[in-house]
N, C-alpha and C positions, 0 to 999 in steps of 0.2 A: 623615381625613388625605388620602386620594387626591383627594377633592373640593376640598379647600383647595389641594392641589398643582396641580390642573388650573386652578383660579381664578388662582393665582399665575402659571402658565404663560401664560394668556391676557393677563394684565396686562403681563407681560414682552414678549410679542409686540407688543402695542400700543405699548409704550415703544420697542421696537427700530425700529418703523416711523417714529416721530416724531423720534427723537434722531439728530443727525448734524451735519455741518458746515453743511448747509442745513436750517434748521428747517422742519418741516412742521406745520401745524395742521389740526385737523379741519374748520374752516370752508373752508379752501382745497380740501380733498378733496371736501367735499360740494358746493361750487360748481363742481366739475369744472374747476378751473384747469389750463390746459395744462401749464405748467412743473411744477406740483406733481404732476400725474398722471404725467408723464414720469419724474420722480425716483422716484416710488413704484413704477411698473411696471418700469422699466429697472434700478433699483439697489436700493431698499429691500426689495421683495418677493423678488427673487432672493437677496439677502443673508440675509433671514429664513429662507427655505427652506434655504439652505446651512447656516446656524447650527443649525437644528433637526435636520436630517438628520445633520450631523457629530456633534452631541451624542448623538443616538440611536445612531449607528453605533459611536462610540468606547466608550460605556458598555456596549453589547451585546458588543463585542469583549472588553472587560475581563472581563465575567462568564463568557464562554466560556473564556477562558484560565485564569481562576481555578478553574473546575471541572476543566479538563484537568490543571493542575499541582497542584490541591488546596491552594492557598495564596491567601489574600485580599489579598496585596500584589503581585500580578502583573497586568500589563497590557502592551500593546505597548511603552509607553515604558520599562518596567522589565524587559523580557525580550529586548531587542535588535531586536524587530520594526520599530519606528519608524526606528531608525538603519539597519537593513538596507534598508528601502524607500528611504531617502535615497541610499544607496550604489548601489542598483539604478538609480535615476533618473540619477545621474551617469554610470554605466557606459553606459546606453542613449544618452546624448547624444554619446558619443565612439565607441562600438562599432558603432552602427547607421549605415547610409547616411543622408545628410542628409534625404532625403524621409521616412524612417521615424523618425529622431530628432526631427523637428519634430512628429510625430503624437502625439496623446494615447494611442493604442492601443499604440504601441511602448514608451513610458515606463511605461504601466500594466502591461504584461506583465513588464517587467524588475523593476519594484517588487514585483509580486505574487510572482514566482519567488524573488527575494532574501529577501523577508519570510517566505515559506513555508519556505525552506531554513534561515534563521536560527532560526525558531521550532522546527523539528525538532531542530536542533543543540542549542538551549537545553534542550529537554526531555530529550534524550539525556544532556546534561551533568548535569542535575539528578538523573536516575535513577542515575547512577554515584556520587553522594554517599551515603555510608552513613548518616551521622548528619545528618538535616535538622531544622531548626527553623523557626519562623515567620519569623524575621528573616533567616536565612542565605540563603534562596531569593531574595528580592528583591535582597539585596546582591550576590549572584553575578550576577543579571540586570543590575544597574546597571553592574557592572564589565564584563560582556560587551558591553553597549550602548556603553560608553565606548571599548572596543577597536574596535567597528564604526564609531563616530563618528570616531575618530582615523584609521581607514583611509579613510573617506569624505573627510575633510579633506585627507589626504595625496594622495589621488587627484585631488581638485579642485585642489590646489596644483600638482601636476605637469602638469595640463592647463590651468592658467591660469584656473580658474573659481572660485577660493576666495571672492573678494569677492561675486560674483554668487550663489554658492550660499548664503552666509550670509543674503542678502536674500530669495531666493525660496523657501527652505525653512523660514523662520520663519512660524509660523501667523499669517495675516493675512486678514481678510475685506474689507478696503477695496478690493481688486481685483475683488471679485465683482460682475459686471454680467451682464445678460441676454446669453446666448450663450457665456458662459465659465465656467459652473459646472455644466452639466447632467450631468457624469460622476458627481456626488455622488448622483444618483438611484439608482445601483446599490445604495445602502444599503437601499432599500425591499425588494427581494427577499431581501436578506441577513437583514433583521429577520423577514420572513415565514417563511423557512426555519428560523431560530433558534426562533421560536415553535412551528413545526410539530414540531421535534425537541426541544422544551424538556424533556420528561420524560426523554428519552435522555441529554441533557446533565446533568440532575439525577442520574441513576443513575451517569453517568461520574464525577461528583464523589465518589462513594463509594469509588472505588479500583478497580484493575484486577481483583482477585480477586472482589470483590462484584459488579461489573458483569458479569463473565463468568459467574458463577454464576446471575445473573438472566437470562441468555440474550442479553446485549447483545454485539454485535461491537465490542470495545473499540478495536481498531486502526482499523476503518473509521469509527467515530464520532469518534475523535480526529482522524483525517485530515480528515473533513468540517469539524469545528470549526476546525482550523487554516486550512483553505482559505477558510472564511467570514471569518475574522479577516484573512487576507492580502488578500483582495479589498477589504475595507472600509478597511484601512490604506492600501493603494495608492491607492484612489480619493480618500481624504481628504488624503493628503500631496500628490498631484498638484494637487488643486483648491484647497486652502487652506493647505497647509504642515503642519508638525509641531505638534501640540497635545498636550502630555503630561498625565498624571495624571487626566484625566477618567474613563478606564476603570478606574481603581483606586479612587478615592474614592467614586464613586456606587454601584457594586455592593456595596462593603464596608458603607457606611452603611445601604443598603436591607436587606441580609442581616442586619445586627445587629438590625433592628427587625421585619422581616417574615419572616425565615427564608430558606431556600435552595431552596424549590420554585419553579423557574423558570416553571412553568406559571402560577403565581399572581403572581410578583414581576416578571416580565419587562416588562409594561407600565409598572410603577412605575419600574423602572430606566431604561427608555427616556425616559420623561417627565422624570425627575429629571436625566438627563444633558443633555437639551435645555435645561432651566431653568437649570442651572449654567452652561452655555456662554453663554446669553443674558445672565445676570448679569455674567459676565466681559467680554462684548463691550460691554455698556452702560457698565460701569465704565471700560473702555479708551477709550470715546468721550468720556467726561466728565472724566477725570482731567486732561487737558491741552487741554481744549476751546479753540478749534475743531480742534486737532490730535488725532491718534489714536494711542493706544498699541496695538501689535499684540497680538492676543489670545493669541499664543504666550507673551508675557511675563506678562499678567494671569492666564491660566489656569495657567501654570507656577508663578507666585507663590502663588496661592490653593491650588492642588492640592499644591504642594510642602510648604506649611505643614501642611495637613491630613494629608498622607502621613507627615510627621515625627511628628505627634501620634499618629496611629493606630499607627505603628511602635513608638513608646515604650510605648503601651498593650499592644500585642501582645507586647512583650518581657517584660512583668511577669508 
């Protein structure tokens, strides 16, 4: 199965390079056609890199949150982290001086802090619930995220940024070109650290009492996990916008088939997340060709249906 998945991933990467408003063919690339190579290097390759890294980052974020909360239906989009990052970006645009508000670093820091704080608050809220079941935890997360999203929209409305916010926070890879996507490379050290601490996150998923009895610093490991999630969410939202459900569906399906040992399943989760996002992006480019459907809509549609199916199965 991993070999077939890797083969599918390679095919999807090739299709992603060739499909678009301007068709590219292998003979053009082999003949070193100037226009074709410019399109490939300035647009298609950066877009492919952003797609792969975003898919990897969101799926890894999802599995970290699922082990922290001990629920398979949790990810940044169902725990308020994604909406908090949006709110953080909006606040940075108005609270910071113009020079800092226009900088990627300023927006990144605000998105990171808001996402981290919202995730901590969500976990504290979940812990106060005495009777928890599989369905209740993500439902509370969706309600919590809706409150944060409403706060973000109200803030944008008061600042006169509502229409622009709805445009640039929707997940969309069509704006990815060389020189405007490099922040997404922050995902690479995040994935490396996650793999380095994979066994600790696996133990974390056993619960606080079990993790503590095995000698794990529960609070420190949880804080590290939330920090890794917050950095990834902030980088992806700033670079490509909000993309929901990828971090929920992929880890859940991989865990059902291969178990929950992250040391063994993390590469599969990362590769599956990248493949799913490539499928959604290619579908978005072909549905209304030569126009393009934003990936936030295609990924949200596919992921939402899968989430609903998994939620119904989990409730039985």
